[in-house]
C-alpha positions as CSV (number, residue, x, y, z in Angstrom):
1,M,0.3,-0.2,0.4
2,I,1.1,3.5,-0.6
3,F,0.2,6.1,2.2
4,A,0.6,9.8,1.2
5,F,0.4,12.5,4.1
6,D,-0.6,16.3,4.3
7,T,-1.4,18.5,6.7
8,Y,-3.1,21.6,6.9
9,Y,-3.1,24.6,9.3
10,T,-5.7,27.1,11.0
11,D,-4.6,29.2,14.0
12,K,-5.6,26.6,16.5
13,T,-5.5,23.0,14.8
14,A,-3.5,21.0,12.4
15,R,-5.7,18.3,10.3
16,T,-3.3,15.7,9.1
17,V,-4.8,13.4,6.2
18,C,-3.9,9.9,5.0
19,V,-4.8,8.7,1.7
20,G,-4.1,5.1,0.7
21,F,-4.1,3.4,-2.7
22,A,-2.9,-0.2,-4.0
23,D,-0.4,1.0,-6.5
24,W,1.1,3.6,-8.5
25,A,-1.3,3.5,-11.1
26,S,-4.5,3.7,-8.8
27,Q,-7.2,6.1,-9.7
28,A,-9.0,5.7,-6.2
29,V,-8.6,6.1,-2.7
30,A,-8.6,2.8,-0.9
31,F,-7.7,4.1,2.5
32,L,-8.5,7.3,4.3
33,K,-7.6,8.5,7.9
34,T,-7.8,12.0,9.3
35,E,-6.7,13.5,12.7
36,E,-7.0,16.8,14.0
37,L,-4.6,18.1,16.8
38,P,-4.0,21.4,18.4
39,V,-0.8,23.5,16.9
40,Q,1.9,22.8,19.1
41,D,4.3,25.4,17.6
42,D,4.8,28.2,15.9
43,Y,6.2,27.7,11.7
44,E,9.9,28.4,12.1
45,S,11.7,29.1,8.9
46,G,13.7,26.1,7.7
47,Q,12.7,23.8,10.5
48,F,9.3,22.8,8.9
49,Y,9.5,19.3,9.9
50,K,9.4,20.3,13.4
51,R,5.9,21.3,13.2
52,E,4.5,18.6,10.9
53,L,6.7,16.0,11.6
54,P,4.5,15.3,15.3
55,C,1.0,15.2,13.4
56,I,2.4,12.6,10.6
57,L,3.7,10.2,13.3
58,S,0.3,10.4,15.6
59,L,-1.6,9.3,12.6
60,L,1.0,6.7,11.4
61,S,1.1,5.4,14.9
62,K,-2.8,4.3,14.6
63,M,-2.4,2.9,11.3
64,D,-1.2,-0.6,10.5
65,V,1.7,-0.3,8.2
66,K,4.1,-3.2,7.0
67,A,7.4,-3.8,5.2
68,G,6.7,-3.0,1.5
69,D,4.8,-0.2,2.1
70,V,5.9,3.1,1.0
71,I,4.9,6.6,2.1
72,V,4.4,9.8,0.3
73,V,4.8,13.2,2.2
74,D,4.3,17.0,0.8
75,G,7.8,18.4,1.0
76,F,11.3,17.3,0.5
77,V,13.3,14.5,2.1
78,F,16.6,16.0,1.9
79,L,17.5,19.7,1.9
80,D,20.8,19.7,0.7
81,D,23.2,17.4,-1.6
82,E,25.0,16.5,2.0
83,G,21.9,14.7,3.0
84,K,20.5,17.3,5.5
85,F,17.1,16.0,6.5
86,G,13.7,17.3,5.2
87,L,10.3,16.6,6.6
88,G,10.8,13.2,4.6
89,G,14.0,12.2,6.1
90,H,13.3,13.2,9.9
91,L,10.2,11.0,9.3
92,F,12.3,7.9,8.1
93,E,14.5,8.4,10.8
94,S,11.8,8.6,13.3
95,M,10.0,5.2,11.9
96,S,10.6,1.9,13.8
97,V,9.9,0.2,10.5
98,K,12.0,1.7,8.1
99,L,9.4,2.2,4.8
100,P,10.5,3.9,1.9
101,V,9.6,7.8,2.0
102,I,9.1,9.9,-1.1
103,G,9.1,13.5,-1.0
104,V,6.8,15.7,-3.4
105,A,7.3,19.4,-3.3
106,K,5.8,22.0,-5.9
107,S,8.3,24.7,-5.5
108,N,12.1,24.1,-6.1
109,F,14.6,23.7,-3.6
110,A,17.7,25.5,-4.8
111,T,20.3,24.1,-2.1
112,I,19.7,20.6,-3.9
113,S,20.5,19.1,-7.3
114,S,21.8,15.6,-6.9
115,L,19.5,14.4,-4.6
116,K,16.0,15.5,-6.5
117,R,14.7,14.8,-9.7
118,A,11.9,17.0,-11.6
119,V,9.3,15.3,-12.7
120,F,7.0,17.1,-15.7
121,R,3.5,15.6,-15.9
122,G,0.9,16.0,-18.5
123,E,1.7,19.3,-20.8
124,S,2.7,21.3,-17.5
125,K,6.0,23.3,-18.1
126,K,6.0,23.4,-14.2
127,A,7.8,20.6,-12.4
128,L,7.1,18.4,-9.6
129,Y,10.4,17.9,-7.2
130,V,10.9,14.4,-6.1
131,T,13.2,13.2,-3.3
132,A,13.4,9.8,-1.6
133,I,14.8,7.8,1.0
134,G,14.5,4.1,1.4
135,M,14.5,3.5,-2.3
136,D,15.9,4.6,-5.6
137,L,15.6,8.1,-6.3
138,D,14.9,7.5,-10.2
139,E,12.6,4.7,-9.2
140,A,10.5,7.3,-7.1
141,A,10.3,10.0,-9.7
142,E,9.1,7.4,-12.4
143,N,6.6,6.2,-9.7
144,I,5.3,10.0,-9.3
145,G,5.4,10.5,-12.9
146,N,3.3,7.0,-13.8
147,M,0.4,8.1,-11.1
148,A,-3.1,8.8,-12.3
149,G,-3.9,12.1,-14.0
150,T,-3.4,14.2,-16.7
151,Y,-2.1,17.2,-14.8
152,R,1.1,18.3,-13.2
153,M,-0.4,17.4,-9.7
154,P,-1.5,13.4,-9.5
155,D,-5.2,13.4,-9.2
156,L,-4.9,11.1,-5.7
157,L,-2.4,14.0,-4.3
158,K,-4.7,16.7,-5.7
159,K,-7.4,14.6,-3.6
160,L,-5.4,14.8,-0.4
161,D,-4.4,18.2,-0.8
162,L,-8.4,19.2,-1.1
163,K,-9.3,16.6,1.5
164,T,-6.5,18.5,4.3
165,K,-8.4,21.7,3.5
166,Q,-11.8,20.6,4.2
167,H,-11.1,21.6,8.1
168,G,-13.9,20.4,10.7
169,E,-15.3,17.6,7.9
170,S,-14.5,13.7,7.8
């Protein structure tokens, strides 16, 4: 199973959503879990993971994940080519069962080049930026590129993004 996570913040709460799907070509959500937690910390520039990681770990602890599963996060696994961890790297390091983590970011991060791949989907001239830990980076980029949907953002990741913004709904 592939589990994709995203978190959306209001002043007081963080809504974390996970959608699961059977394979990279899936068009339907097979699993959906949400959790709302009080916002613990203010955003710190360059320290994004400190705010979002506890939310993902809390939801992940309520799920039945197993070897062979893959996690996708909105953001970067690495922040530079020396391997400085971003959200995905910190998540990987924090998991007791080391599942591969793929980071998918909509904005480029200039301090990383060799540890990311630009993925162009559909007819979009704007890339998605893919990073990975626990699996081959080129395979991770190919998987994101092959996800269902004809636009820049794969359909299931777009559904995830929309679901996180439905604050107060399940």
